[in-house]
TORKOL-4160 file (C-alpha; in steps of 0.2 Angstrom, whole numbers, padded with zeros to 4 digits, m for minus):
267
<pt num="1" X="m0053" Y="0138" Z="0020"/>
<pt num="2" X="m0064" Y="0132" Z="0035"/>
<pt num="3" X="m0073" Y="0116" Z="0035"/>
<pt num="4" X="m0091" Y="0116" Z="0037"/>
<pt num="5" X="m0094" Y="0104" Z="0052"/>
<pt num="6" X="m0109" Y="0100" Z="0063"/>
<pt num="7" X="m0098" Y="0088" Z="0073"/>
<pt num="8" X="m0079" Y="0086" Z="0075"/>
<pt num="9" X="m0070" Y="0077" Z="0061"/>
<pt num="10" X="m0055" Y="0066" Z="0065"/>
<pt num="11" X="m0042" Y="0065" Z="0051"/>
<pt num="12" X="m0031" Y="0050" Z="0055"/>
<pt num="13" X="m0017" Y="0039" Z="0048"/>
<pt num="14" X="m0009" Y="0023" Z="0053"/>
<pt num="15" X="0007" Y="0015" Z="0050"/>
<pt num="16" X="0008" Y="m0004" Z="0052"/>
<pt num="17" X="0019" Y="m0020" Z="0052"/>
<pt num="18" X="0010" Y="m0024" Z="0035"/>
<pt num="19" X="m0006" Y="m0023" Z="0025"/>
<pt num="20" X="m0014" Y="m0039" Z="0031"/>
<pt num="21" X="m0029" Y="m0033" Z="0042"/>
<pt num="22" X="m0031" Y="m0049" Z="0052"/>
<pt num="23" X="m0012" Y="m0053" Z="0055"/>
<pt num="24" X="m0003" Y="m0036" Z="0055"/>
<pt num="25" X="m0003" Y="m0023" Z="0069"/>
<pt num="26" X="m0003" Y="m0004" Z="0071"/>
<pt num="27" X="0014" Y="0004" Z="0075"/>
<pt num="28" X="0009" Y="0022" Z="0074"/>
<pt num="29" X="m0007" Y="0031" Z="0075"/>
<pt num="30" X="m0010" Y="0050" Z="0072"/>
<pt num="31" X="m0026" Y="0059" Z="0074"/>
<pt num="32" X="m0030" Y="0077" Z="0071"/>
<pt num="33" X="m0047" Y="0082" Z="0078"/>
<pt num="34" X="m0055" Y="0097" Z="0069"/>
<pt num="35" X="m0069" Y="0105" Z="0079"/>
<pt num="36" X="m0084" Y="0114" Z="0072"/>
<pt num="37" X="m0076" Y="0131" Z="0077"/>
<pt num="38" X="m0060" Y="0127" Z="0067"/>
<pt num="39" X="m0049" Y="0122" Z="0082"/>
<pt num="40" X="m0038" Y="0107" Z="0080"/>
<pt num="41" X="m0032" Y="0094" Z="0093"/>
<pt num="42" X="m0018" Y="0083" Z="0089"/>
<pt num="43" X="m0015" Y="0066" Z="0096"/>
<pt num="44" X="m0001" Y="0054" Z="0091"/>
<pt num="45" X="0007" Y="0038" Z="0098"/>
<pt num="46" X="0020" Y="0025" Z="0093"/>
<pt num="47" X="0013" Y="0008" Z="0097"/>
<pt num="48" X="0022" Y="m0008" Z="0102"/>
<pt num="49" X="0014" Y="m0021" Z="0089"/>
<pt num="50" X="0020" Y="m0035" Z="0100"/>
<pt num="51" X="0026" Y="m0044" Z="0084"/>
<pt num="52" X="0042" Y="m0040" Z="0073"/>
<pt num="53" X="0042" Y="m0026" Z="0060"/>
<pt num="54" X="0047" Y="m0033" Z="0043"/>
<pt num="55" X="0061" Y="m0025" Z="0035"/>
<pt num="56" X="0050" Y="m0022" Z="0020"/>
<pt num="57" X="0038" Y="m0011" Z="0031"/>
<pt num="58" X="0052" Y="m0002" Z="0039"/>
<pt num="59" X="0058" Y="0003" Z="0022"/>
<pt num="60" X="0042" Y="0012" Z="0019"/>
<pt num="61" X="0039" Y="0021" Z="0036"/>
<pt num="62" X="0056" Y="0020" Z="0044"/>
<pt num="63" X="0050" Y="0013" Z="0060"/>
<pt num="64" X="0061" Y="m0001" Z="0068"/>
<pt num="65" X="0058" Y="m0013" Z="0082"/>
<pt num="66" X="0069" Y="m0003" Z="0093"/>
<pt num="67" X="0058" Y="0013" Z="0091"/>
<pt num="68" X="0043" Y="0004" Z="0098"/>
<pt num="69" X="0051" Y="m0008" Z="0110"/>
<pt num="70" X="0046" Y="0003" Z="0126"/>
<pt num="71" X="0030" Y="0010" Z="0119"/>
<pt num="72" X="0012" Y="0006" Z="0124"/>
<pt num="73" X="0003" Y="m0008" Z="0115"/>
<pt num="74" X="m0013" Y="m0003" Z="0106"/>
<pt num="75" X="m0024" Y="m0012" Z="0120"/>
<pt num="76" X="m0016" Y="0000" Z="0132"/>
<pt num="77" X="m0021" Y="0016" Z="0123"/>
<pt num="78" X="m0037" Y="0009" Z="0114"/>
<pt num="79" X="m0050" Y="0016" Z="0127"/>
<pt num="80" X="m0041" Y="0033" Z="0126"/>
<pt num="81" X="m0042" Y="0034" Z="0107"/>
<pt num="82" X="m0060" Y="0028" Z="0107"/>
<pt num="83" X="m0065" Y="0042" Z="0119"/>
<pt num="84" X="m0055" Y="0054" Z="0108"/>
<pt num="85" X="m0064" Y="0049" Z="0092"/>
<pt num="86" X="m0081" Y="0047" Z="0100"/>
<pt num="87" X="m0095" Y="0058" Z="0092"/>
<pt num="88" X="m0083" Y="0062" Z="0077"/>
<pt num="89" X="m0084" Y="0058" Z="0059"/>
<pt num="90" X="m0068" Y="0051" Z="0051"/>
<pt num="91" X="m0057" Y="0057" Z="0036"/>
<pt num="92" X="m0041" Y="0052" Z="0028"/>
<pt num="93" X="m0032" Y="0046" Z="0013"/>
<pt num="94" X="m0036" Y="0028" Z="0007"/>
<pt num="95" X="m0044" Y="0025" Z="0024"/>
<pt num="96" X="m0059" Y="0014" Z="0017"/>
<pt num="97" X="m0047" Y="0001" Z="0011"/>
<pt num="98" X="m0034" Y="0001" Z="0025"/>
<pt num="99" X="m0034" Y="0012" Z="0040"/>
<pt num="100" X="m0053" Y="0010" Z="0045"/>
<pt num="101" X="m0052" Y="m0009" Z="0044"/>
<pt num="102" X="m0036" Y="m0010" Z="0053"/>
<pt num="103" X="m0041" Y="0002" Z="0066"/>
<pt num="104" X="m0058" Y="m0007" Z="0069"/>
<pt num="105" X="m0049" Y="m0024" Z="0070"/>
<pt num="106" X="m0037" Y="m0017" Z="0083"/>
<pt num="107" X="m0052" Y="m0011" Z="0093"/>
<pt num="108" X="m0060" Y="m0028" Z="0092"/>
<pt num="109" X="m0044" Y="m0037" Z="0098"/>
<pt num="110" X="m0044" Y="m0024" Z="0113"/>
<pt num="111" X="m0062" Y="m0028" Z="0116"/>
<pt num="112" X="m0066" Y="m0009" Z="0115"/>
<pt num="113" X="m0082" Y="m0003" Z="0107"/>
<pt num="114" X="m0079" Y="0007" Z="0091"/>
<pt num="115" X="m0095" Y="0008" Z="0081"/>
<pt num="116" X="m0089" Y="0015" Z="0064"/>
<pt num="117" X="m0107" Y="0013" Z="0056"/>
<pt num="118" X="m0113" Y="0028" Z="0066"/>
<pt num="119" X="m0099" Y="0039" Z="0058"/>
<pt num="120" X="m0098" Y="0047" Z="0041"/>
<pt num="121" X="m0082" Y="0042" Z="0033"/>
<pt num="122" X="m0073" Y="0054" Z="0020"/>
<pt num="123" X="m0059" Y="0046" Z="0010"/>
<pt num="124" X="m0050" Y="0060" Z="0000"/>
<pt num="125" X="m0042" Y="0047" Z="m0011"/>
<pt num="126" X="m0059" Y="0042" Z="m0017"/>
<pt num="127" X="m0062" Y="0061" Z="m0021"/>
<pt num="128" X="m0045" Y="0062" Z="m0030"/>
<pt num="129" X="m0049" Y="0047" Z="m0041"/>
<pt num="130" X="m0067" Y="0053" Z="m0045"/>
<pt num="131" X="m0061" Y="0070" Z="m0050"/>
<pt num="132" X="m0044" Y="0066" Z="m0057"/>
<pt num="133" X="m0046" Y="0050" Z="m0067"/>
<pt num="134" X="m0032" Y="0038" Z="m0069"/>
<pt num="135" X="m0037" Y="0030" Z="m0086"/>
<pt num="136" X="m0029" Y="0032" Z="m0103"/>
<pt num="137" X="m0041" Y="0046" Z="m0109"/>
<pt num="138" X="m0035" Y="0056" Z="m0093"/>
<pt num="139" X="m0017" Y="0052" Z="m0097"/>
<pt num="140" X="m0019" Y="0057" Z="m0115"/>
<pt num="141" X="m0027" Y="0074" Z="m0110"/>
<pt num="142" X="m0013" Y="0077" Z="m0096"/>
<pt num="143" X="0002" Y="0073" Z="m0106"/>
<pt num="144" X="m0003" Y="0076" Z="m0124"/>
<pt num="145" X="m0016" Y="0090" Z="m0122"/>
<pt num="146" X="m0028" Y="0080" Z="m0133"/>
<pt num="147" X="m0045" Y="0071" Z="m0131"/>
<pt num="148" X="m0048" Y="0053" Z="m0136"/>
<pt num="149" X="m0061" Y="0052" Z="m0150"/>
<pt num="150" X="m0061" Y="0033" Z="m0153"/>
<pt num="151" X="m0058" Y="0025" Z="m0136"/>
<pt num="152" X="m0058" Y="0006" Z="m0134"/>
<pt num="153" X="m0053" Y="0003" Z="m0152"/>
<pt num="154" X="m0037" Y="m0008" Z="m0150"/>
<pt num="155" X="m0027" Y="0001" Z="m0164"/>
<pt num="156" X="m0033" Y="0019" Z="m0158"/>
<pt num="157" X="m0029" Y="0014" Z="m0139"/>
<pt num="158" X="m0012" Y="0008" Z="m0145"/>
<pt num="159" X="m0008" Y="0024" Z="m0154"/>
<pt num="160" X="m0013" Y="0034" Z="m0139"/>
<pt num="161" X="m0003" Y="0024" Z="m0127"/>
<pt num="162" X="0013" Y="0027" Z="m0138"/>
<pt num="163" X="0010" Y="0045" Z="m0138"/>
<pt num="164" X="0008" Y="0046" Z="m0119"/>
<pt num="165" X="0024" Y="0037" Z="m0116"/>
<pt num="166" X="0033" Y="0048" Z="m0128"/>
<pt num="167" X="0026" Y="0063" Z="m0119"/>
<pt num="168" X="0030" Y="0056" Z="m0102"/>
<pt num="169" X="0049" Y="0053" Z="m0107"/>
<pt num="170" X="0049" Y="0071" Z="m0114"/>
<pt num="171" X="0042" Y="0079" Z="m0099"/>
<pt num="172" X="0052" Y="0069" Z="m0086"/>
<pt num="173" X="0068" Y="0065" Z="m0094"/>
<pt num="174" X="0082" Y="0067" Z="m0082"/>
<pt num="175" X="0070" Y="0068" Z="m0067"/>
<pt num="176" X="0075" Y="0058" Z="m0051"/>
<pt num="177" X="0062" Y="0046" Z="m0045"/>
<pt num="178" X="0060" Y="0043" Z="m0026"/>
<pt num="179" X="0051" Y="0031" Z="m0015"/>
<pt num="180" X="0039" Y="0035" Z="m0001"/>
<pt num="181" X="0054" Y="0040" Z="0010"/>
<pt num="182" X="0062" Y="0051" Z="m0003"/>
<pt num="183" X="0075" Y="0038" Z="m0006"/>
<pt num="184" X="0082" Y="0038" Z="m0024"/>
<pt num="185" X="0076" Y="0023" Z="m0034"/>
<pt num="186" X="0081" Y="0029" Z="m0052"/>
<pt num="187" X="0080" Y="0042" Z="m0065"/>
<pt num="188" X="0068" Y="0044" Z="m0080"/>
<pt num="189" X="0078" Y="0042" Z="m0096"/>
<pt num="190" X="0074" Y="0039" Z="m0114"/>
<pt num="191" X="0080" Y="0021" Z="m0112"/>
<pt num="192" X="0069" Y="0006" Z="m0111"/>
<pt num="193" X="0080" Y="m0004" Z="m0099"/>
<pt num="194" X="0080" Y="0011" Z="m0086"/>
<pt num="195" X="0061" Y="0013" Z="m0088"/>
<pt num="196" X="0058" Y="m0006" Z="m0086"/>
<pt num="197" X="0068" Y="m0007" Z="m0070"/>
<pt num="198" X="0058" Y="0007" Z="m0063"/>
<pt num="199" X="0041" Y="0000" Z="m0066"/>
<pt num="200" X="0042" Y="m0019" Z="m0066"/>
<pt num="201" X="0059" Y="m0024" Z="m0060"/>
<pt num="202" X="0052" Y="m0031" Z="m0044"/>
<pt num="203" X="0040" Y="m0043" Z="m0053"/>
<pt num="204" X="0045" Y="m0062" Z="m0054"/>
<pt num="205" X="0029" Y="m0068" Z="m0061"/>
<pt num="206" X="0016" Y="m0058" Z="m0071"/>
<pt num="207" X="0002" Y="m0060" Z="m0058"/>
<pt num="208" X="0013" Y="m0053" Z="m0045"/>
<pt num="209" X="0012" Y="m0068" Z="m0033"/>
<pt num="210" X="0030" Y="m0067" Z="m0031"/>
<pt num="211" X="0041" Y="m0052" Z="m0031"/>
<pt num="212" X="0059" Y="m0046" Z="m0027"/>
<pt num="213" X="0062" Y="m0037" Z="m0010"/>
<pt num="214" X="0074" Y="m0022" Z="m0009"/>
<pt num="215" X="0088" Y="m0035" Z="m0006"/>
<pt num="216" X="0084" Y="m0044" Z="m0022"/>
<pt num="217" X="0077" Y="m0059" Z="m0013"/>
<pt num="218" X="0062" Y="m0067" Z="m0021"/>
<pt num="219" X="0047" Y="m0067" Z="m0009"/>
<pt num="220" X="0029" Y="m0072" Z="m0009"/>
<pt num="221" X="0017" Y="m0057" Z="m0011"/>
<pt num="222" X="0001" Y="m0065" Z="m0005"/>
<pt num="223" X="m0006" Y="m0077" Z="0008"/>
<pt num="224" X="0000" Y="m0084" Z="0024"/>
<pt num="225" X="0018" Y="m0083" Z="0018"/>
<pt num="226" X="0018" Y="m0065" Z="0012"/>
<pt num="227" X="0035" Y="m0057" Z="0013"/>
<pt num="228" X="0044" Y="m0073" Z="0016"/>
<pt num="229" X="0058" Y="m0079" Z="0005"/>
<pt num="230" X="0051" Y="m0093" Z="m0008"/>
<pt num="231" X="0067" Y="m0104" Z="m0004"/>
<pt num="232" X="0063" Y="m0102" Z="0014"/>
<pt num="233" X="0045" Y="m0108" Z="0012"/>
<pt num="234" X="0051" Y="m0123" Z="0001"/>
<pt num="235" X="0062" Y="m0129" Z="0016"/>
<pt num="236" X="0049" Y="m0126" Z="0030"/>
<pt num="237" X="0034" Y="m0131" Z="0021"/>
<pt num="238" X="0037" Y="m0142" Z="0005"/>
<pt num="239" X="0019" Y="m0146" Z="0003"/>
<pt num="240" X="0016" Y="m0127" Z="m0001"/>
<pt num="241" X="0023" Y="m0130" Z="m0018"/>
<pt num="242" X="0011" Y="m0144" Z="m0022"/>
<pt num="243" X="m0004" Y="m0133" Z="m0015"/>
<pt num="244" X="0000" Y="m0119" Z="m0027"/>
<pt num="245" X="0003" Y="m0131" Z="m0042"/>
<pt num="246" X="m0014" Y="m0139" Z="m0039"/>
<pt num="247" X="m0022" Y="m0122" Z="m0036"/>
<pt num="248" X="m0030" Y="m0109" Z="m0047"/>
<pt num="249" X="m0015" Y="m0100" Z="m0051"/>
<pt num="250" X="m0009" Y="m0094" Z="m0068"/>
<pt num="251" X="0002" Y="m0105" Z="m0078"/>
<pt num="252" X="0015" Y="m0092" Z="m0079"/>
<pt num="253" X="0016" Y="m0092" Z="m0060"/>
<pt num="254" X="0017" Y="m0111" Z="m0059"/>
<pt num="255" X="0031" Y="m0111" Z="m0072"/>
<pt num="256" X="0041" Y="m0098" Z="m0062"/>
<pt num="257" X="0038" Y="m0107" Z="m0046"/>
<pt num="258" X="0044" Y="m0123" Z="m0053"/>
<pt num="259" X="0060" Y="m0115" Z="m0060"/>
<pt num="260" X="0063" Y="m0108" Z="m0043"/>
<pt num="261" X="0060" Y="m0125" Z="m0035"/>
<pt num="262" X="0073" Y="m0133" Z="m0047"/>
<pt num="263" X="0086" Y="m0120" Z="m0043"/>
<pt num="264" X="0083" Y="m0123" Z="m0025"/>
<pt num="265" X="0086" Y="m0141" Z="m0027"/>
<pt num="266" X="0102" Y="m0138" Z="m0037"/>
<pt num="267" X="0110" Y="m0128" Z="m0023"/>
């Protein structure tokens, strides 16, 4: 179908060194400008972020430091992209939470004007979530072909959840599960150990403040030390442990943090 447009619409996507808007940097930008007459214009660049690309990020998008070493910085291409997207509305998937804030932050660092307030922003993820609900009732309808009749009764919700899991196993049994780069990470089986590894094996504490990276190392999953190994932080900034223990963190997180600190002292 042809989009009904009064002005051009720029679909865009970013890859970055991470998801921290203030600290991380763009390493790839791709824009497809759709003109009112249906014509499309493509513009893509790898970007030198001027900071190292963490291994955890490379595992997602496949871009390494060597790939961007001789590429332009965002500051060098900022004016070009601002002109390319001038007078256009914006569209993409999950751009409200990540891509637009990251892009605006990079333009601000480059001291290039990019007034997103004058642009309409269409996030197809929002439409997806509005139209295809991701709640228990929707899962029950999708997997069991049944409608919930007594939602938010604890016993009824529990029964429904049991039926959904049983239907999921029946539907996907033996299917390979892959990550964003199509790397195999497991297989759906009627086995609780296998299922647990797929959905929660990276968790260290229940709040997710600490997780395991792909190598199995325990890293922080928030704040200024995000993606750093917990043991490394203990060595470099011992006071960080005290800050967390005195902070507003769940008791489970504090207990796990103490366990890790004691293990580190025993090494």
